Wavefront OBJ file of the C-alpha trace (Angstrom):
o trace
v 0.000 0.000 0.000
v 1.025 3.591 -0.655
v -2.182 5.219 0.630
v -5.763 4.078 1.121
v -6.401 5.162 -2.486
v -3.301 3.699 -4.138
v -1.664 0.292 -4.029
v 2.072 0.248 -4.816
v 4.093 -2.881 -5.362
v 7.529 -1.291 -5.205
v 10.749 -2.256 -6.935
v 12.755 -5.122 -5.510
v 14.219 -3.823 -2.247
v 17.813 -2.677 -2.493
v 20.204 -1.860 0.301
v 19.011 1.075 2.390
v 20.694 4.414 1.772
v 20.812 6.811 4.745
v 21.557 9.648 2.325
v 18.002 9.490 0.912
v 16.444 9.545 4.376
v 18.541 12.592 5.223
v 17.488 14.383 2.012
v 13.814 13.730 2.810
v 14.266 14.843 6.409
v 15.905 18.087 5.246
v 13.087 18.744 2.737
v 10.517 18.215 5.457
v 12.319 20.504 7.910
v 12.715 23.216 5.261
v 9.013 22.955 4.407
v 7.883 23.388 8.013
v 10.339 26.243 8.611
v 9.132 28.075 5.486
v 12.500 27.839 3.684
v 11.125 25.663 0.869
v 8.167 27.725 -0.332
v 7.530 25.641 -3.455
v 6.369 22.709 -1.322
v 3.818 24.953 0.375
v 1.792 24.971 -2.867
v 1.152 21.256 -2.323
v -0.554 21.884 1.022
v -3.842 23.374 2.184
v -1.898 26.191 3.833
v -1.094 27.706 0.450
v -2.695 31.098 -0.238
v -3.911 31.439 -3.836
v -3.611 34.737 -5.646
v -7.251 34.457 -6.753
v -10.370 34.513 -4.606
v -13.764 32.812 -4.503
v -15.387 35.891 -6.026
v -13.496 35.290 -9.269
v -14.450 31.595 -9.259
v -18.106 32.486 -8.760
v -17.940 34.964 -11.640
v -16.762 32.359 -14.151
v -18.306 29.154 -12.790
v -21.514 29.711 -14.762
v -19.653 29.140 -18.038
v -19.618 25.694 -19.628
v -16.727 26.088 -22.080
v -13.126 26.961 -21.298
v -10.009 27.127 -23.422
v -6.589 26.902 -21.759
v -3.662 28.341 -23.715
v -0.164 27.393 -22.586
v 2.668 24.953 -23.141
v 4.674 22.484 -21.046
v 4.217 22.752 -17.294
v 1.815 25.661 -17.697
v -0.862 23.405 -19.181
v 0.041 19.737 -18.632
v -1.189 19.714 -15.015
v -4.649 21.084 -15.822
v -4.932 18.789 -18.827
v -4.034 15.725 -16.740
v -6.623 16.696 -14.099
v -9.330 17.136 -16.744
v -8.624 13.805 -18.443
v -8.111 11.772 -15.258
v -11.373 13.019 -13.690
v -13.367 13.597 -16.863
v -16.327 11.482 -15.752
v -16.935 13.877 -12.853
v -16.712 17.011 -15.020
v -19.777 18.296 -16.863
v -18.027 21.175 -18.649
v -15.921 21.276 -21.818
v -12.259 22.247 -21.622
v -10.089 22.694 -24.707
v -6.308 22.777 -24.547
v -4.128 24.802 -26.923
v -0.814 23.187 -26.044
v 1.326 23.460 -29.186
v 1.890 25.491 -32.331
v -0.676 23.653 -34.424
v -3.204 25.265 -36.827
v -5.823 22.675 -35.820
v -5.757 23.955 -32.238
v -6.703 27.487 -33.243
v -9.481 26.681 -35.748
v -12.330 27.989 -33.600
v -11.498 31.563 -32.693
v -14.679 33.259 -31.557
v -17.205 31.955 -29.090
v -19.347 34.203 -26.915
v -19.713 31.596 -24.192
v -16.030 30.649 -24.004
v -13.573 31.657 -21.265
v -9.876 31.768 -22.175
v -7.262 30.961 -19.515
v -3.773 31.972 -20.653
v -0.866 30.613 -18.596
v 2.837 31.471 -18.788
v 5.114 31.995 -15.788
v 7.463 34.379 -17.631
v 4.687 36.004 -19.644
v 6.939 35.845 -22.695
v 6.671 32.207 -23.792
v 6.892 32.240 -27.591
v 4.246 29.594 -28.290
v 1.752 31.049 -25.817
v 2.268 34.595 -27.119
v 1.785 33.384 -30.720
v -1.392 31.408 -29.987
v -2.809 34.274 -27.912
v -2.405 36.578 -30.892
v -4.701 34.342 -32.937
v -7.264 33.568 -30.259
v -7.776 36.522 -27.929
v -10.156 39.404 -28.456
v -10.673 42.590 -26.485
v -13.586 42.638 -24.040
v -13.918 38.863 -24.088
v -13.609 36.583 -21.058
v -9.859 36.214 -20.607
v -7.938 35.202 -17.468
v -4.135 35.498 -17.470
v -1.940 33.573 -15.014
v 1.566 35.038 -15.111
v 4.283 36.484 -12.862
v 3.728 39.868 -11.265
v 6.175 41.727 -13.502
v 6.294 43.522 -16.836
v 5.998 41.028 -19.701
v 4.254 40.634 -23.033
v 1.247 38.860 -21.521
v 0.871 41.212 -18.551
v 0.887 44.182 -20.937
v -1.571 42.433 -23.256
v -3.875 41.622 -20.347
v -3.911 45.265 -19.280
v -4.480 46.426 -22.842
v -7.528 44.195 -23.384
v -8.742 44.732 -19.792
v -8.501 41.120 -18.616
v -8.167 39.420 -15.240
v -4.560 38.843 -14.105
v -3.755 36.120 -11.556
v -0.240 36.052 -10.129
v 1.929 33.026 -10.933
v 4.269 32.882 -7.919
v 7.871 33.396 -9.088
v 9.219 30.645 -6.812
v 7.109 27.912 -8.446
v 8.404 26.563 -11.764
v 5.874 25.490 -14.366
v 6.407 21.734 -14.031
v 5.947 21.959 -10.225
v 2.907 24.251 -10.406
v 0.007 21.808 -10.777
v -1.310 22.309 -7.206
v -0.891 26.097 -7.331
v -3.057 28.612 -9.225
v -1.950 27.013 -12.492
v -3.808 23.759 -11.857
v -6.259 24.589 -9.085
v -7.967 27.580 -10.747
v -8.939 25.385 -13.737
v -9.849 22.551 -11.334
v -12.275 24.793 -9.451
v -13.824 25.900 -12.742
v -14.245 22.194 -13.537
v -16.360 22.065 -10.334
v -13.774 19.925 -8.559
v -12.861 20.370 -4.886
v -9.350 21.871 -4.800
v -8.925 21.107 -1.081
v -9.217 17.373 -1.743
v -6.107 17.487 -3.955
v -4.054 18.882 -1.082
v -2.755 15.771 0.705
v 0.843 16.853 1.313
v 0.815 17.438 5.091
v -0.930 14.126 5.675
v 1.425 12.226 3.351
v 4.752 13.441 4.778
v 3.612 12.373 8.253
v 2.440 8.953 7.014
v 5.186 6.391 7.748
v 3.954 3.949 5.098
v 3.967 6.617 2.381
v 7.384 7.969 3.433
v 8.980 4.512 3.595
v 7.594 3.581 0.175
v 8.830 6.882 -1.277
v 12.334 6.442 0.153
v 12.557 2.778 -0.925
v 11.386 3.801 -4.390
v 14.074 6.497 -4.751
v 16.779 4.144 -3.427
v 15.754 1.549 -6.013
v 15.781 4.020 -8.914
v 19.234 5.280 -7.929
v 20.485 1.708 -7.779
v 19.065 1.042 -11.255
v 20.641 4.223 -12.617
v 23.992 3.107 -11.158
v 23.535 -0.070 -13.215
v 23.202 2.063 -16.385
v 19.406 1.729 -16.565
v 18.443 5.244 -17.662
v 15.163 4.604 -19.531
v 11.927 4.556 -17.523
v 9.060 2.884 -19.415
v 5.544 3.558 -18.142
v 3.205 0.685 -19.041
v -0.078 2.569 -18.792
v -3.290 0.510 -18.676
v -5.597 3.510 -18.141
v -6.443 5.692 -21.163
v -7.531 8.602 -18.941
v -4.049 8.775 -17.385
v -2.115 9.407 -20.595
v -1.918 13.167 -19.994
v -0.948 12.588 -16.365
v 2.105 10.708 -17.625
v 2.885 13.455 -20.124
v 3.022 15.725 -17.078
v 5.258 13.176 -15.315
v 7.440 12.818 -18.415
v 8.233 16.530 -18.474
v 8.726 16.647 -14.696
v 11.379 13.920 -14.755
v 13.126 14.721 -18.040
v 13.412 18.487 -17.529
v 14.299 18.261 -13.836
v 16.961 15.556 -14.005
v 18.435 15.809 -17.511
v 21.611 17.754 -16.697
v 25.378 17.232 -16.428
v 25.140 14.151 -18.686
v 22.795 12.590 -16.113
v 19.073 11.943 -16.135
v 16.242 9.501 -16.766
v 14.295 9.251 -20.020
v 10.582 8.541 -19.308
v 8.659 6.891 -22.175
v 4.935 6.123 -22.201
v 3.585 2.832 -23.558
v -0.165 2.445 -24.159
v -1.243 -0.938 -22.855
v -2.337 -3.586 -23.616
v -2.056 -2.468 -27.263
v 1.714 -2.493 -27.155
v 1.822 -6.157 -26.229
v 1.651 -6.453 -30.008
v 4.393 -3.980 -30.907
v 6.976 -3.038 -28.265
v 6.603 -5.795 -25.681
v 8.917 -8.210 -27.471
v 11.708 -5.631 -27.206
v 10.886 -4.937 -23.555
v 11.161 -8.649 -22.738
v 14.175 -9.666 -24.830
v 15.794 -6.423 -25.983
v 18.282 -4.032 -24.291
v 18.574 -4.271 -20.533
v 18.940 -0.541 -19.800
v 15.198 -0.057 -19.046
v 13.127 -0.153 -15.870
v 9.338 -0.150 -15.785
v 6.257 1.283 -14.089
v 2.944 -0.556 -14.430
v -0.047 1.741 -13.902
v -3.762 0.955 -13.744
v -6.993 2.332 -12.284
v -9.626 0.027 -10.869
v -12.933 0.450 -12.670
v -16.119 -1.406 -13.478
v -17.089 -2.370 -17.009
v -20.679 -3.267 -17.826
v -19.915 -4.585 -21.313
v -19.587 -8.357 -21.141
v -18.713 -10.776 -23.899
v -21.745 -12.783 -24.997
v -20.995 -16.432 -24.275
v -23.671 -17.615 -26.684
v -21.950 -16.105 -29.704
v -18.437 -17.314 -28.826
v -16.819 -20.192 -30.677
v -16.002 -23.179 -28.466
v -12.233 -22.566 -28.633
v -12.680 -19.248 -26.758
v -15.498 -20.148 -24.386
v -13.263 -19.067 -21.460
v -14.038 -15.460 -22.459
v -17.758 -15.933 -21.813
v -19.279 -13.282 -19.510
v -15.893 -11.580 -19.075
v -15.810 -7.793 -19.392
v -13.023 -5.708 -20.911
v -11.570 -4.893 -17.510
v -11.288 -8.600 -16.706
v -9.268 -9.094 -19.885
v -7.046 -6.028 -19.344
v -6.345 -6.948 -15.710
v -5.482 -10.511 -16.736
v -3.040 -9.206 -19.335
v -1.438 -6.887 -16.777
v -1.132 -9.679 -14.201
v 0.356 -12.024 -16.798
v 2.865 -9.388 -17.952
v 3.987 -8.702 -14.378
v 4.465 -12.449 -13.837
v 6.666 -12.766 -16.935
v 8.672 -9.693 -15.841
v 9.347 -11.411 -12.501
v 10.416 -14.632 -14.221
v 12.785 -12.683 -16.493
v 13.988 -10.560 -13.533
v 13.083 -7.287 -15.253
v 12.899 -4.426 -12.702
v 9.442 -2.891 -12.265
v 7.076 -1.253 -9.828
v 3.284 -1.351 -10.086
v 0.683 1.279 -9.158
v -3.014 0.489 -8.912
v -5.371 3.380 -8.161
v -8.364 2.060 -6.235
v -10.416 5.276 -6.299
v -10.458 7.734 -9.198
v -10.926 11.020 -7.354
v -9.222 14.277 -6.375
v -7.504 12.673 -3.378
v -5.816 9.901 -5.349
v -4.665 12.265 -8.092
v -3.331 14.742 -5.520
v -1.416 11.906 -3.851
v 0.126 10.887 -7.178
v 1.183 14.481 -7.895
v 2.839 14.727 -4.459
v 4.559 11.349 -4.759
v 6.153 12.063 -8.127
v 7.111 15.662 -7.271
v 8.864 14.487 -4.110
v 10.465 11.570 -5.961
v 11.863 13.916 -8.602
v 13.200 16.522 -6.157
v 14.902 13.870 -4.007
v 16.398 12.175 -7.098
v 17.731 15.533 -8.278
v 19.433 16.227 -4.973
v 20.853 12.689 -4.795
v 22.202 12.980 -8.367
v 23.627 16.428 -7.528
v 21.710 18.275 -10.237
v 19.429 21.290 -9.799
v 15.892 19.932 -10.381
v 14.416 23.438 -10.691
v 16.155 24.894 -13.768
v 16.437 24.060 -17.504
v 19.540 25.938 -18.716
v 19.959 24.343 -22.143
v 16.321 24.909 -23.108
v 16.915 28.608 -22.460
v 19.693 28.510 -25.084
v 17.203 27.332 -27.733
v 14.783 30.124 -26.774
v 17.522 32.751 -27.247
v 18.663 31.257 -30.563
v 15.077 31.094 -31.872
v 14.605 34.790 -31.065
v 17.840 35.641 -32.934
v 16.658 33.773 -36.033
v 13.195 35.358 -36.005
v 14.661 38.829 -35.463
v 17.146 38.364 -38.301
v 14.477 37.181 -40.720
l 1 2 3 4 5 6 7 8 9 10 11 12 13 14 15 16 17 18 19 20 21 22 23 24 25 26 27 28 29 30 31 32 33 34 35 36 37 38 39 40 41 42 43 44 45 46 47 48 49 50 51 52 53 54 55 56 57 58 59 60 61 62 63 64 65 66 67 68 69 70 71 72 73 74 75 76 77 78 79 80 81 82 83 84 85 86 87 88 89 90 91 92 93 94 95 96 97 98 99 100 101 102 103 104 105 106 107 108 109 110 111 112 113 114 115 116 117 118 119 120 121 122 123 124 125 126 127 128 129 130 131 132 133 134 135 136 137 138 139 140 141 142 143 144 145 146 147 148 149 150 151 152 153 154 155 156 157 158 159 160 161 162 163 164 165 166 167 168 169 170 171 172 173 174 175 176 177 178 179 180 181 182 183 184 185 186 187 188 189 190 191 192 193 194 195 196 197 198 199 200 201 202 203 204 205 206 207 208 209 210 211 212 213 214 215 216 217 218 219 220 221 222 223 224 225 226 227 228 229 230 231 232 233 234 235 236 237 238 239 240 241 242 243 244 245 246 247 248 249 250 251 252 253 254 255 256 257 258 259 260 261 262 263 264 265 266 267 268 269 270 271 272 273 274 275 276 277 278 279 280 281 282 283 284 285 286 287 288 289 290 291 292 293 294 295 296 297 298 299 300 301 302 303 304 305 306 307 308 309 310 311 312 313 314 315 316 317 318 319 320 321 322 323 324 325 326 327 328 329 330 331 332 333 334 335 336 337 338 339 340 341 342 343 344 345 346 347 348 349 350 351 352 353 354 355 356 357 358 359 360 361 362 363 364 365 366 367 368 369 370 371 372 373 374 375 376 377 378 379 380 381 382 383 384 385 386 387 388 389 390 391
């Protein structure tokens, strides 16, 4: 068990590493002393830079469009997709430079939410130019400083919500960046905030520490590729969020982990052969969400050779495939961990966000890289600006 909402079968236990316990202890002490303000956004103590009056103003709308890229949008998109069955509103995500994403420009009943920490993100600025109109319903989430988007927001008389400067985009999902959209989805933002409970939960902390120790041991053995075997279609965007979190936080100084997402069980028939018998520099995460399926296979129409499928639903088949794959991984001694979410709700998703954020920060400190910057990406931004200015 990881929590009451999530079952975790962790990696094979490796030798304990006091260093990881000390890193966690220091993070916890710095959080409680107020020295590590980023972690405060994960807790219920965090003070948002928006108020309930703003939520009430926009809650009546049924259509929202979020414009952003990377960490500015991946968190909200993962929340929407993971909890879609609870959400009665439509959210559209403009998350790349793609003409298809900007096809519908004008809609009287649509609220735009534009998110960029710096306020100068090239893709977000470009898409905003196509999509925003004066005197429409626009909410900007950006740092409290002079930038392109803050000036644009003032020019077209839009709401501006402060993006705290100490929270990087990929760590911002439980701040204004993710929780403002979540509230407009009619979700309970307080239920996401499980951090204080989790860091005092011995089971959660021990599982987290064992997990980090195992990953470090695997990395020491030259296993740098993390394959997520995802058995839940609604979690794909959650793992895109996770992919950025890990790759951008740890990929420095010729170190890092490459997270790759595999859609299961489809990829039993494409990539699985390589996973089982190919290169040995991978480790794996199985992920599933418990759910009920009412569609059962009609036994009467089955041929005799496949009568064992009679009255089985799709979830029975998927779970059997997952169980079988885990068994073969054990036989072949392929390293893996396995998450099963028992309840699809705000609490379980909030717990997953906290687990992977803490995992990534601790891994960064253990690998002696700064998990909070992305220096080489900044080089591409500068070079792109030079090329556009020259042309």
